FIKE-361188 format. One line per field, with one value per atom (N, C-alpha, C): residue number from 1; residue in three letters; x, y, z. Coordinates in steps of 0.02 Angstrom, whole numbers, plus 50000, padded with zeros to 5 digits. Atoms other than C-alpha are relative to their C-alpha. Example, Ala and Ser with C-alpha at 12.3 -4.5 7.8 and 13.67 -1.06 7.14 Angstrom:
num <- c(1|1|1|2|2|2) $
residuo <- c(ALA|ALA|ALA|SER|SER|SER) $
x <- c(50045|50615|50045|49958|50684|49961) $
y <- c(49941|49775|50060|49941|49947|50055) $
z <- c(50000|50390|50000|49997|50357|50037) $
END
This chain:
num <- c(1|1|1|2|2|2|3|3|3|4|4|4|5|5|5|6|6|6|7|7|7|8|8|8|9|9|9|10|10|10|11|11|11|12|12|12|13|13|13|14|14|14|15|15|15|16|16|16|17|17|17|18|18|18|19|19|19|20|20|20|21|21|21|22|22|22|23|23|23|24|24|24|25|25|25|26|26|26|27|27|27|28|28|28|29|29|29|30|30|30|31|31|31|32|32|32|33|33|33|34|34|34|35|35|35|36|36|36|37|37|37|38|38|38|39|39|39|40|40|40|41|41|41|42|42|42|43|43|43|44|44|44|45|45|45|46|46|46|47|47|47|48|48|48|49|49|49|50|50|50|51|51|51|52|52|52|53|53|53|54|54|54|55|55|55|56|56|56|57|57|57|58|58|58|59|59|59|60|60|60|61|61|61|62|62|62|63|63|63|64|64|64|65|65|65|66|66|66|67|67|67|68|68|68|69|69|69|70|70|70|71|71|71|72|72|72|73|73|73|74|74|74|75|75|75|76|76|76|77|77|77|78|78|78|79|79|79|80|80|80|81|81|81|82|82|82|83|83|83|84|84|84|85|85|85|86|86|86|87|87|87|88|88|88|89|89|89|90|90|90|91|91|91|92|92|92|93|93|93|94|94|94|95|95|95|96|96|96|97|97|97|98|98|98|99|99|99|100|100|100|101|101|101|102|102|102|103|103|103|104|104|104|105|105|105|106|106|106|107|107|107|108|108|108|109|109|109|110|110|110|111|111|111|112|112|112|113|113|113|114|114|114|115|115|115|116|116|116|117|117|117|118|118|118|119|119|119|120|120|120|121|121|121|122|122|122|123|123|123|124|124|124|125|125|125|126|126|126|127|127|127|128|128|128|129|129|129|130|130|130|131|131|131|132|132|132|133|133|133|134|134|134|135|135|135|136|136|136|137|137|137|138|138|138|139|139|139|140|140|140|141|141|141|142|142|142|143|143|143|144|144|144|145|145|145|146|146|146|147|147|147|148|148|148|149|149|149|150|150|150|151|151|151|152|152|152|153|153|153|154|154|154|155|155|155|156|156|156|157|157|157|158|158|158|159|159|159|160|160|160|161|161|161|162|162|162|163|163|163|164|164|164|165|165|165|166|166|166|167|167|167|168|168|168|169|169|169|170|170|170|171|171|171|172|172|172|173|173|173|174|174|174|175|175|175|176|176|176|177|177|177|178|178|178|179|179|179|180|180|180|181|181|181|182|182|182|183|183|183|184|184|184|185|185|185|186|186|186|187|187|187|188|188|188|189|189|189|190|190|190|191|191|191|192|192|192|193|193|193|194|194|194|195|195|195|196|196|196|197|197|197|198|198|198|199|199|199|200|200|200|201|201|201|202|202|202|203|203|203|204|204|204|205|205|205|206|206|206|207|207|207|208|208|208|209|209|209|210|210|210|211|211|211|212|212|212|213|213|213|214|214|214|215|215|215|216|216|216|217|217|217|218|218|218|219|219|219|220|220|220|221|221|221|222|222|222|223|223|223|224|224|224|225|225|225|226|226|226|227|227|227|228|228|228|229|229|229|230|230|230|231|231|231|232|232|232|233|233|233|234|234|234|235|235|235|236|236|236|237|237|237|238|238|238|239|239|239|240|240|240|241|241|241|242|242|242|243|243|243|244|244|244|245|245|245|246|246|246|247|247|247|248|248|248|249|249|249|250|250|250|251|251|251|252|252|252|253|253|253|254|254|254|255|255|255|256|256|256|257|257|257|258|258|258|259|259|259|260|260|260|261|261|261|262|262|262|263|263|263|264|264|264|265|265|265|266|266|266|267|267|267|268|268|268|269|269|269|270|270|270|271|271|271|272|272|272|273|273|273|274|274|274|275|275|275|276|276|276|277|277|277|278|278|278|279|279|279|280|280|280|281|281|281|282|282|282|283|283|283|284|284|284|285|285|285|286|286|286|287|287|287|288|288|288|289|289|289|290|290|290|291|291|291) $
residuo <- c(MET|MET|MET|ASN|ASN|ASN|ASN|ASN|ASN|LYS|LYS|LYS|LEU|LEU|LEU|ILE|ILE|ILE|ILE|ILE|ILE|ILE|ILE|ILE|ILE|ILE|ILE|PHE|PHE|PHE|SER|SER|SER|ILE|ILE|ILE|ILE|ILE|ILE|PHE|PHE|PHE|SER|SER|SER|LEU|LEU|LEU|ILE|ILE|ILE|ASN|ASN|ASN|PRO|PRO|PRO|GLY|GLY|GLY|VAL|VAL|VAL|ALA|ALA|ALA|GLN|GLN|GLN|SER|SER|SER|GLN|GLN|GLN|GLU|GLU|GLU|VAL|VAL|VAL|LEU|LEU|LEU|GLN|GLN|GLN|GLU|GLU|GLU|ILE|ILE|ILE|GLN|GLN|GLN|GLN|GLN|GLN|THR|THR|THR|GLY|GLY|GLY|VAL|VAL|VAL|LEU|LEU|LEU|LYS|LYS|LYS|VAL|VAL|VAL|GLY|GLY|GLY|MET|MET|MET|ARG|ARG|ARG|LYS|LYS|LYS|ASP|ASP|ASP|ALA|ALA|ALA|ALA|ALA|ALA|PRO|PRO|PRO|PHE|PHE|PHE|GLY|GLY|GLY|TYR|TYR|TYR|VAL|VAL|VAL|SER|SER|SER|GLY|GLY|GLY|GLY|GLY|GLY|ASN|ASN|ASN|TRP|TRP|TRP|GLU|GLU|GLU|GLY|GLY|GLY|ILE|ILE|ILE|CYS|CYS|CYS|ILE|ILE|ILE|GLU|GLU|GLU|LEU|LEU|LEU|MET|MET|MET|ASN|ASN|ASN|GLY|GLY|GLY|PHE|PHE|PHE|LYS|LYS|LYS|GLU|GLU|GLU|ASP|ASP|ASP|LEU|LEU|LEU|GLU|GLU|GLU|ALA|ALA|ALA|LYS|LYS|LYS|LEU|LEU|LEU|ASN|ASN|ASN|ARG|ARG|ARG|THR|THR|THR|ILE|ILE|ILE|SER|SER|SER|ILE|ILE|ILE|GLU|GLU|GLU|LYS|LYS|LYS|LEU|LEU|LEU|GLU|GLU|GLU|THR|THR|THR|ILE|ILE|ILE|LEU|LEU|LEU|ASP|ASP|ASP|GLU|GLU|GLU|ASP|ASP|ASP|SER|SER|SER|GLU|GLU|GLU|GLN|GLN|GLN|GLY|GLY|GLY|ARG|ARG|ARG|HIS|HIS|HIS|GLY|GLY|GLY|SER|SER|SER|VAL|VAL|VAL|ALA|ALA|ALA|ASN|ASN|ASN|GLN|GLN|GLN|ARG|ARG|ARG|VAL|VAL|VAL|HIS|HIS|HIS|LEU|LEU|LEU|GLU|GLU|GLU|CYS|CYS|CYS|GLY|GLY|GLY|PRO|PRO|PRO|ASN|ASN|ASN|THR|THR|THR|ILE|ILE|ILE|ARG|ARG|ARG|LYS|LYS|LYS|ASN|ASN|ASN|PRO|PRO|PRO|PRO|PRO|PRO|THR|THR|THR|GLY|GLY|GLY|VAL|VAL|VAL|ILE|ILE|ILE|TYR|TYR|TYR|SER|SER|SER|GLU|GLU|GLU|SER|SER|SER|PHE|PHE|PHE|PHE|PHE|PHE|THR|THR|THR|THR|THR|THR|GLY|GLY|GLY|THR|THR|THR|TYR|TYR|TYR|LEU|LEU|LEU|MET|MET|MET|MET|MET|MET|LYS|LYS|LYS|GLN|GLN|GLN|ASP|ASP|ASP|ARG|ARG|ARG|ARG|ARG|ARG|LEU|LEU|LEU|THR|THR|THR|VAL|VAL|VAL|ASN|ASN|ASN|PRO|PRO|PRO|ASP|ASP|ASP|GLY|GLY|GLY|PHE|PHE|PHE|MET|MET|MET|GLU|GLU|GLU|GLY|GLY|GLY|ILE|ILE|ILE|LEU|LEU|LEU|ILE|ILE|ILE|GLY|GLY|GLY|VAL|VAL|VAL|LEU|LEU|LEU|ASN|ASN|ASN|ASP|ASP|ASP|SER|SER|SER|LEU|LEU|LEU|THR|THR|THR|GLN|GLN|GLN|LYS|LYS|LYS|PHE|PHE|PHE|ILE|ILE|ILE|ASP|ASP|ASP|SER|SER|SER|ARG|ARG|ARG|TYR|TYR|TYR|GLN|GLN|GLN|MET|MET|MET|ALA|ALA|ALA|ASP|ASP|ASP|GLN|GLN|GLN|LYS|LYS|LYS|VAL|VAL|VAL|TYR|TYR|TYR|PRO|PRO|PRO|GLY|GLY|GLY|ALA|ALA|ALA|SER|SER|SER|GLY|GLY|GLY|ARG|ARG|ARG|ALA|ALA|ALA|ALA|ALA|ALA|ALA|ALA|ALA|VAL|VAL|VAL|LYS|LYS|LYS|ASP|ASP|ASP|ALA|ALA|ALA|ILE|ILE|ILE|ALA|ALA|ALA|GLY|GLY|GLY|THR|THR|THR|ILE|ILE|ILE|ASP|ASP|ASP|ALA|ALA|ALA|PHE|PHE|PHE|ALA|ALA|ALA|SER|SER|SER|ASP|ASP|ASP|GLY|GLY|GLY|ILE|ILE|ILE|LEU|LEU|LEU|LEU|LEU|LEU|GLU|GLU|GLU|GLY|GLY|GLY|GLU|GLU|GLU|ALA|ALA|ALA|PHE|PHE|PHE|ARG|ARG|ARG|GLU|GLU|GLU|GLY|GLY|GLY|LEU|LEU|LEU|LYS|LYS|LYS|GLU|GLU|GLU|THR|THR|THR|GLN|GLN|GLN|TYR|TYR|TYR|SER|SER|SER|ILE|ILE|ILE|GLU|GLU|GLU|PRO|PRO|PRO|ASN|ASN|ASN|ARG|ARG|ARG|PRO|PRO|PRO|LEU|LEU|LEU|THR|THR|THR|CYS|CYS|CYS|ILE|ILE|ILE|SER|SER|SER|TYR|TYR|TYR|GLY|GLY|GLY|MET|MET|MET|ILE|ILE|ILE|LEU|LEU|LEU|PRO|PRO|PRO|THR|THR|THR|ASN|ASN|ASN|ASP|ASP|ASP|SER|SER|SER|GLU|GLU|GLU|TRP|TRP|TRP|GLU|GLU|GLU|LYS|LYS|LYS|THR|THR|THR|VAL|VAL|VAL|ASN|ASN|ASN|GLU|GLU|GLU|TYR|TYR|TYR|ILE|ILE|ILE|ARG|ARG|ARG|VAL|VAL|VAL|LYS|LYS|LYS|VAL|VAL|VAL|PRO|PRO|PRO|ILE|ILE|ILE|SER|SER|SER|ARG|ARG|ARG|THR|THR|THR|ILE|ILE|ILE|GLU|GLU|GLU|ILE|ILE|ILE|LEU|LEU|LEU|THR|THR|THR|LYS|LYS|LYS|LEU|LEU|LEU|THR|THR|THR|GLY|GLY|GLY|GLU|GLU|GLU|LYS|LYS|LYS|SER|SER|SER|PRO|PRO|PRO|LEU|LEU|LEU|ILE|ILE|ILE|SER|SER|SER|SER|SER|SER|THR|THR|THR|ILE|ILE|ILE|SER|SER|SER|ALA|ALA|ALA|PHE|PHE|PHE|GLY|GLY|GLY|LYS|LYS|LYS|CYS|CYS|CYS|SER|SER|SER|GLY|GLY|GLY|LEU|LEU|LEU) $
x <- c(49989|48447|50012|49992|48428|50061|49938|48570|49999|50005|48506|50014|49989|48503|50073|49929|48678|50043|49962|48743|49992|50013|48661|50040|49965|48735|50075|49929|48910|50018|49988|48896|50003|50001|48853|50064|49939|48996|50061|49942|49119|50004|49999|49066|50021|49980|49090|50075|49929|49263|50042|49962|49316|49959|50041|49226|50025|49973|49344|49979|50019|49293|49926|50073|49108|49977|50021|49102|49936|50064|48930|50008|49987|48998|50070|49934|49161|49996|49999|49215|49980|50017|49207|49926|50072|49032|49959|50036|48976|50006|49991|49051|49960|50040|48968|49927|50071|48800|49985|50014|48817|50029|49967|48933|50040|49964|49025|50064|49936|49209|50013|49991|49230|50074|49928|49406|50013|49979|49481|50064|49941|49607|50008|49983|49694|49994|49999|49680|50061|49942|49840|50065|49942|49963|50021|49974|50024|50066|50039|50064|49951|50045|49956|49927|50068|49799|50002|50000|49773|49946|50051|49652|50033|49973|49696|49943|50054|49573|49932|50064|49433|49992|50004|49470|50048|49959|49539|50048|49950|49702|50051|49945|49852|50011|49982|49936|49943|50052|49796|49939|50056|49663|50014|49982|49756|50002|49997|49790|49931|50067|49610|49958|50034|49546|50020|49977|49653|49973|50026|49597|49926|50072|49415|49991|50005|49443|50013|49986|49519|49941|50058|49371|49941|50055|49248|50008|49987|49331|49990|50004|49339|49928|50069|49158|49949|50044|49086|49941|50052|48992|50034|49973|49014|50007|49987|49086|50016|49983|49094|50042|49957|49219|49969|50021|49158|50062|49940|49302|49980|50014|49298|50064|49939|49422|50020|49972|49534|50053|49952|49648|50044|49954|49791|49970|50027|49690|49955|50039|49630|49944|50056|49514|49938|50055|49407|49971|50030|49284|50031|49965|49387|50071|49934|49545|50013|49986|49632|49995|50005|49648|49930|50068|49482|49948|50047|49392|49995|49999|49444|49973|50021|49420|49925|50072|49244|49958|50034|49200|49970|50021|49176|50025|49971|49289|50024|49976|49345|50076|49927|49527|50020|49974|49633|50065|49941|49760|50035|49963|49894|50069|49932|50067|49998|50007|50038|50061|49940|50202|49981|50015|50196|50034|49974|50216|49998|49998|50261|49937|50061|50112|49948|50050|49967|49947|50054|49822|49948|50051|49681|49949|50053|49562|50024|49975|49676|50065|49935|49822|50023|49974|49933|50007|49988|49943|50075|49930|50107|50019|49976|50214|49984|50011|50162|50043|49957|50287|50055|49942|50459|50027|49969|50530|50044|49958|50636|49987|50007|50642|50056|49953|50726|49984|50009|50743|49994|50008|50676|50021|49975|50759|50015|49973|50810|50071|49935|50965|50058|49945|51072|50005|49998|51026|50043|49956|51134|50066|49938|51279|49995|50009|51205|49965|50036|51095|50041|49957|51205|49964|50037|51101|50043|49956|51255|50020|49981|51275|49943|50051|51175|49942|50050|51077|49979|50015|51088|49978|50025|50984|49966|50032|50916|49925|50073|50728|49973|50025|50649|49923|50072|50467|49980|50026|50369|49924|50072|50189|49979|50024|50091|49981|50018|50077|50019|49976|50175|50058|49942|50304|50065|49940|50429|50014|49991|50401|50035|49969|50445|50073|49933|50598|50047|49960|50662|50013|49991|50633|50059|49948|50750|50067|49938|50877|50035|49971|50902|49971|50028|50868|50019|49978|50961|49970|50032|50861|49936|50064|50711|49948|50053|50543|49945|50063|50397|49951|50049|50244|49943|50053|50118|49941|50059|49943|49954|50055|49796|50017|49993|49767|50043|49960|49853|50071|49934|50008|50057|49945|50115|50012|49993|50081|50031|49973|50117|50074|49930|50279|50046|49960|50342|50011|49994|50306|50050|49953|50400|50072|49932|50548|50029|49978|50558|50015|49990|50543|50057|49947|50676|49975|50028|50557|50021|49970|50614|50062|49938|50782|49988|50014|50710|49932|50062|50551|50013|49987|50566|49937|50057|50451|50024|49984|50444|50020|49975|50543|49949|50050|50403|49946|50051|50282|50028|49968|50406|50000|50000|50428|49929|50070|50241|49969|50027|50197|50033|49965|50329|49968|50034|50247|49931|50068|50072|50000|49996|50127|50035|49967|50219|50069|49932|50391|50050|49945|50547|50054|49948|50692|50053|49951|50801|49977|50028|50687|50011|49993|50728|50054|49954|50846|49974|50020|50807|50062|49939|50944|49984|49936|51039|49991|50003|51082|49968|50030|51038|49946|50053|50876|50023|49984|50887|49974|50028|50776|49956|50041|50683|49929|50071|50494|49966|50043|50374|49927|50071|50193|49957|50049|50048|49930|50070|49861|49973|50029|49760|49939|50053|49645|49970|50030|49523|50031|49977|49577|49948|50046|49501|49960|50032|49459|50054|49943|49588|49991|50012|49505|50011|49990|49505|50074|49928|49686|50036|49970|49734|49987|50018|49642|50040|49963|49725|50074|49929|49899|50018|49988|49884|50002|50001|49840|50065|49938|49989|50059|49944|50108|50006|50001|50056|49996|50016|49996|50034|49971|50097|50075|49927|50283|50024|49972|50399|49989|50010|50380|49931|50068|50192|49996|50000|50221|50032|49967|50343|49956|50046|50217|49946|50051|50084|50028|49969|50202|50015|49986|50252|49936|50065|50069|49977|50024|50033|50044|49953|50190|50047|49954|50285|50063|49943|50436|50063|49940|50562|49989|50016|50481|50051|49955|50596|49969|50032|50467|50022|49981|50521|50071|49930|50708|50006|49996|50681|49970|50031|50567|50047|49953|50692|50060|49942|50834|49984|50018|50744|49986|50015|50683|50065|49936|50861|50037|49962|50939|49967|50035|50804|49987|50011|50786|50066|49934|50973|50019|49985|50977|50060) $
y <- c(49947|48815|50066|49938|48995|50039|49962|49120|50039|49960|49228|49957|50045|49080|49980|50018|49029|50056|49941|49205|50006|49995|49206|49947|50055|49037|50014|49986|49086|50060|49942|49252|49979|50024|49161|49960|50040|49037|50045|49954|49179|50039|49962|49277|49957|50045|49123|49987|50014|49089|50062|49937|49272|50051|49955|49357|50071|49932|49506|50039|49966|49544|50020|49990|49536|50047|49952|49683|50035|49971|49763|50066|49938|49931|50025|49973|50026|50049|49959|50125|50072|49930|50298|50008|49997|50261|49997|50006|50209|50064|49939|50363|50057|49950|50472|49995|50011|50396|50012|49997|50389|50061|49944|50534|49979|50026|50422|49964|50034|50371|49956|50046|50215|49981|50009|50208|49953|50043|50068|50027|49975|50122|49962|50034|50046|50048|49961|50105|49984|50023|50019|50013|49991|50090|50074|49932|50261|50002|49939|50377|49999|50003|50314|50001|50001|50276|49982|50013|50288|50044|49962|50354|50041|49954|50505|50044|49961|50584|49982|50022|50481|50015|49982|50547|49958|50036|50452|50049|49954|50534|49960|50032|50499|50025|49981|50520|49984|50021|50425|50045|49953|50543|50061|49941|50690|49985|50017|50601|49990|50012|50547|50064|49935|50723|50035|49970|50784|49962|50040|50640|50014|49983|50680|50065|49937|50858|49990|50015|50791|49965|50035|50674|50047|49952|50815|50042|49962|50915|49956|50045|50763|49981|50024|50708|50056|49941|50884|49989|50009|50840|49996|50006|50843|49927|50069|50686|49998|50011|50624|49937|50058|50499|49956|50049|50343|49960|50034|50278|49934|50066|50091|49967|50029|50002|49936|50061|49870|49973|50031|49747|49952|50046|49627|49931|50068|49469|49991|50009|49415|49949|50045|49285|50038|49958|49429|50038|49960|49525|50070|49936|49678|49995|50008|49607|50052|49943|49744|49982|50020|49649|49975|50026|49559|50055|49945|49722|50033|49972|49784|49950|50052|49620|49988|50012|49601|50063|49936|49783|50031|49965|49831|50072|49933|49980|50009|49985|50067|49995|50007|50070|49997|50003|50039|50038|49959|50166|49981|50019|50109|49975|50026|50032|49931|50062|49901|49989|50014|49830|49975|50019|49818|49933|50067|49634|49986|50018|49560|49963|50039|49442|50015|49982|49525|49946|50049|49423|50005|50003|49372|50057|49949|49512|50070|49932|49660|50012|49977|49759|50056|49944|49892|50061|49938|50073|50011|49979|50158|50017|49988|50187|50072|49933|50331|50012|49992|50300|49947|50045|50222|49997|50009|50150|49938|50059|50003|49961|50041|49862|50016|49984|49905|49960|50032|49840|50053|49954|49936|49963|50032|49901|50052|49956|49972|50021|49975|50077|49954|50042|49959|49933|50062|49812|50007|49991|49888|49963|50036|49800|49926|50072|49627|49983|50012|49645|50025|49983|49641|49981|50016|49654|49970|50028|49605|49927|50068|49440|49950|50053|49278|50010|49985|49344|49936|50062|49173|50014|49992|49167|50067|49934|49344|49992|50005|49359|50060|49947|49460|49996|49997|49514|50014|49989|49506|49998|50003|49535|49937|50062|49379|50009|50003|49338|50064|49940|49493|49982|50011|49506|50005|49994|49559|49934|50065|49393|49952|50044|49300|50021|49976|49411|49980|50018|49380|49925|50073|49192|49982|50017|49191|50033|49963|49322|49977|50018|49270|49933|50066|49084|49973|50023|49062|50042|49959|49197|49967|50022|49161|50054|49952|49241|49999|49994|49305|50032|49977|49325|50037|49958|49463|50002|50001|49437|50060|49953|49552|50073|49929|49738|50034|49970|49773|49974|50032|49673|50049|49952|49821|50038|49963|49919|49955|50046|49765|49986|50015|49728|50059|49940|49907|50005|49996|49904|49948|50052|49739|50016|49981|49804|50054|49946|49961|49975|50029|49858|49950|50050|49735|49929|50068|49587|49960|50030|49551|50041|49964|49599|50054|49951|49689|49984|50008|49715|50020|49987|49703|50023|49975|49808|50055|49945|49948|50061|49945|50098|50054|49947|50224|49979|50024|50114|49994|50000|50093|50070|49931|50281|50025|49979|50305|49976|50026|50192|50034|49964|50276|50069|49935|50443|49994|50010|50377|49988|50016|50313|50054|49945|50474|49984|50019|50393|50054|49954|50500|49962|50032|50466|49966|50030|50425|49932|50062|50277|49940|50056|50173|50016|49992|50146|49960|50035|50098|49987|50021|50000|49954|49966|49981|50068|49935|50146|49996|50011|50078|49946|50050|49978|49930|50070|49789|49981|50008|49791|50060|49941|49927|49978|50015|49935|50060|49949|50032|49984|50008|50059|50022|49981|50062|49994|50008|50082|49937|50061|49924|50018|49984|49934|49935|50059|49813|49987|50017|49721|50019|49992|49750|50065|49934|49934|50050|49960|50026|50074|49928|50196|50021|49986|50189|49997|50006|50130|50062|49941|50273|50062|49942|50400|50003|50002|50344|50013|49992|50332|50071|49931|50503|50047|49960|50578|49991|50014|50493|50032|49975|50543|50076|49927|50726|50034|49966|50765|49972|50030|50651|49991|50006|50690|49995|50005|50666|50064|49936|50852|50004|49999|50829|49955|50046|50681|50033|49965|50783|50055|49947|50925|49971|50032|50806|49977|50023|50729|50058|49940|50902|50024|49979|50947|49953|50050|50785|49993|50019|50765|50055|49946|50931|49997|49996|50990|49966|50032|50911|49925|50071|50739|49955|50049|50590|49966|50029|50529|50035|49962|50667|49982|50017|50632|49928|50070|50444|49990|50004|50467|50024|49972|50576|49953|50045|50457|49936|50062|50299|50012|49983|50384|50007|49991|50435|49935|50062|50266|49948|50050|50163|50022|49975|50275|50012|49991|50285|50072|49928|50473|50020) $
z <- c(49949|48361|49963|50037|48303|50022|49988|48296|50065|49939|48439|50062|49943|48560|50005|50001|48506|50029|49975|48542|50075|49928|48714|50038|49967|48760|50003|50001|48705|50044|49957|48799|50073|49931|48960|50015|49990|48938|50005|49999|48901|50065|49938|49055|50059|49946|49166|49997|50008|49095|50014|49993|49099|50040|49960|49244|50001|49999|49240|49939|50061|49061|50001|50001|49100|50055|49951|49220|49976|50018|49226|49963|50035|49173|50019|49986|49164|50058|49939|49317|49986|50015|49237|49985|50015|49173|50064|49936|49347|50041|49962|49428|49969|50035|49296|50020|49984|49341|50074|49928|49531|50035|49967|49571|50061|49942|49695|49977|50010|49692|50060|49944|49799|50005|49990|49870|50059|49945|49973|50030|49964|50106|50065|49937|50255|50058|49939|50434|50043|49962|50491|49963|50043|50365|49997|49999|50422|49963|50008|50337|49942|50058|50192|50020|49973|50291|50073|49928|50478|50032|49963|50609|50054|49950|50715|50026|49971|50836|49972|50028|50761|49926|50071|50586|49958|50047|50437|49967|50028|50381|49960|50034|50272|49929|50068|50104|49952|50047|50017|50003|49994|50084|49957|50038|50009|49925|50071|49844|49969|50026|49824|49996|50006|49859|49936|50063|49715|49940|50055|49605|49988|50005|49643|49960|50036|49580|49925|50071|49419|49967|50028|49394|49990|50007|49424|49936|50061|49285|49938|50057|49170|49984|50010|49197|50003|49997|49222|50047|49949|49381|50069|49932|49570|50018|49980|49648|50074|49929|49827|50005|49989|49897|50055|49950|49987|50020|49975|50094|50032|49975|50127|50024|49972|50239|49964|50028|50162|50048|49955|50251|49960|50033|50210|49988|50002|50240|49939|50061|50068|50007|49988|50144|50024|49978|50207|49940|50054|50098|49997|50000|50148|49973|50029|50069|49947|50044|49971|49926|50070|49807|49983|50011|49823|49996|50000|49858|49931|50068|49686|49950|50048|49593|50003|49992|49665|49995|50013|49627|50062|49939|49809|49999|50007|49772|49928|50068|49612|49995|49996|49666|50073|49932|49821|50003|49992|49878|50065|49940|49998|49982|50012|50017|49966|50038|49882|49956|50039|49819|49931|50069|49630|49986|50015|49587|49925|50071|49419|49980|50014|49431|50054|49950|49523|50007|49992|49594|49945|50052|49478|50008|50000|49430|50012|49987|49468|49963|50024|49400|50045|49962|49475|49955|50036|49424|49995|49999|49387|50072|49932|49542|50022|49972|49654|50062|49941|49795|49998|49997|49820|50071|49934|49980|49997|49998|50038|50064|49941|50165|50050|49948|50330|50063|49936|50508|50055|49943|50659|50063|49939|50827|50054|49948|50995|49979|50022|50973|50022|49977|51077|49963|50039|50963|49937|50058|50826|50009|49986|50912|49983|50011|50885|49935|50062|50731|49941|50057|50576|49935|50061|50415|49944|50051|50313|50014|49981|50406|49990|50006|50422|50048|49949|50573|50038|49965|50656|50071|49932|50815|50013|49992|50787|49988|50005|50816|49962|50043|50676|49996|50006|50679|49927|50068|50515|50003|50006|50465|49963|50030|50422|49926|50071|50236|49962|50035|50183|49955|50044|50045|50039|49958|50178|50035|49968|50268|49952|50051|50107|49988|50011|50083|50057|49942|50260|50001|50005|50236|49955|50048|50087|50016|49987|50143|50064|49935|50325|50023|49986|50330|50069|49934|50495|50057|49949|50585|50024|49974|50695|49983|50017|50657|50053|49963|50758|49952|50050|50647|50036|49971|50686|49952|50045|50614|50011|49991|50588|49990|50011|50571|50053|49946|50738|50001|50000|50691|49998|50007|50640|50065|49937|50799|50054|49950|50906|49987|50016|50814|50015|49984|50831|50075|49927|51018|50026|49979|51037|49981|50021|50938|50045|49957|51044|50070|49933|51204|50002|50002|51146|50007|49997|51152|49939|50061|50974|49983|50017|50902|49948|50053|50750|49969|50037|50652|49928|50071|50462|49965|50037|50356|49952|50044|50229|50042|49961|50290|50015|49990|50264|50049|49953|50363|50071|49934|50506|50029|49978|50517|50012|49993|50494|50065|49938|50640|50060|49946|50749|50009|49997|50706|50032|49974|50742|50074|49929|50912|50040|49965|50954|50026|49978|50970|49981|50015|50978|49962|50040|50860|50044|49955|51011|50027|49973|51053|49954|50047|50899|49948|50056|50755|49941|50060|50576|49958|50034|50488|49940|50007|50374|49966|50032|50292|49931|50066|50120|50007|49994|50096|49981|50015|50096|49931|50067|49942|49986|50019|49846|49982|50008|49834|49967|50030|49724|50016|49985|49774|49941|50051|49651|50028|49981|49668|49966|50027|49641|49957|50047|49489|49972|50032|49405|49932|50067|49249|49948|50057|49078|50002|50003|49102|49982|50022|48999|50010|49991|49012|50072|49929|49202|50017|49990|49203|49974|50030|49088|50042|49960|49196|50065|49937|49358|49987|50014|49281|49979|50021|49202|50061|49938|49372|50038|49964|49454|49965|50039|49315|50003|50005|49311|50069|49937|49488|50062|49940|49604|49992|49998|49586|50072|49932|49735|50039|49966|49775|50031|49973|49799|50062|49943|49915|50061|49945|50020|50028|49978|50027|50045|49960|50093|50067|49938|50222|50047|49959|50282|50033|49973|50305|50056|49952|50400|50061|49946|50506|50021|49982|50509|49958|50046|50411|50026|49972|50531|50011|49990|50528|49966|50031|50496|49939|50059|50370|49936|50059|50252|49978|50018|50260|49976|50021|50246|49931|50066|50096|49945|50049|50005|49991|50002|50050|49960|50035|49991|49927|50070|49833|49961|50034|49790|49991|50004|49830|49955|50040|49745|49929|50068|49594|49965|50030|49565|49990|50007|49589|50042) $
END
């Protein structure tokens, strides 16, 4: 068997064993050739990605517009953004992690909790947002819902297959759960919490406030408890493995161009300077960053 054939055989075996290593080309090289930045974003995760008046809006839209400008300067060419919807369900081709691992998108921007062990084929960028886990409820439920207790008999809404669901399972083992599936789960859970159909809905504080904003709720219609987050959460963008130059490019943008002041500026533009999203963001950032 000649050397060339041996090399080909070993290359095929290596690519099958390590599919992440055998990507057809690096992301920056592809963007240089095509002029297209493919971004995955959610439509059910206000204020990061949501639809308003038929238009896709949110923090991620603003961040990716800025990132596009950085890439144009870096690659010395014009670039367009192709926005592709991603969802929580990883069994779907639109799954947020799978979309990156399978090269459907170059990165996914959204409320992606940075995990110590990410799913196969992806890594997380450096943190671009900090929040915490809270409970949304009708204001009169504050008398019966005690986050410091066992929550026995309390009905808590959670999103299906979310990290929050796992957290509630371990933290409040005596509580009852109502699980909300699908892309419309968050909206349905918020409505049930406001109506008192469930005692509370557990989720990330920024997403609770974001859904309240999207639905046009007044602050008098709900309460978010407790004062301090039940647990702290950092969000990162989802990136493909084995592309160090792309990882470096994204992290450099986050580090230099996405400080907390930029996030507040974007939220002010999207929701108004008196929005509760701004105060809750500053509060969670301070409490979870130890400031």
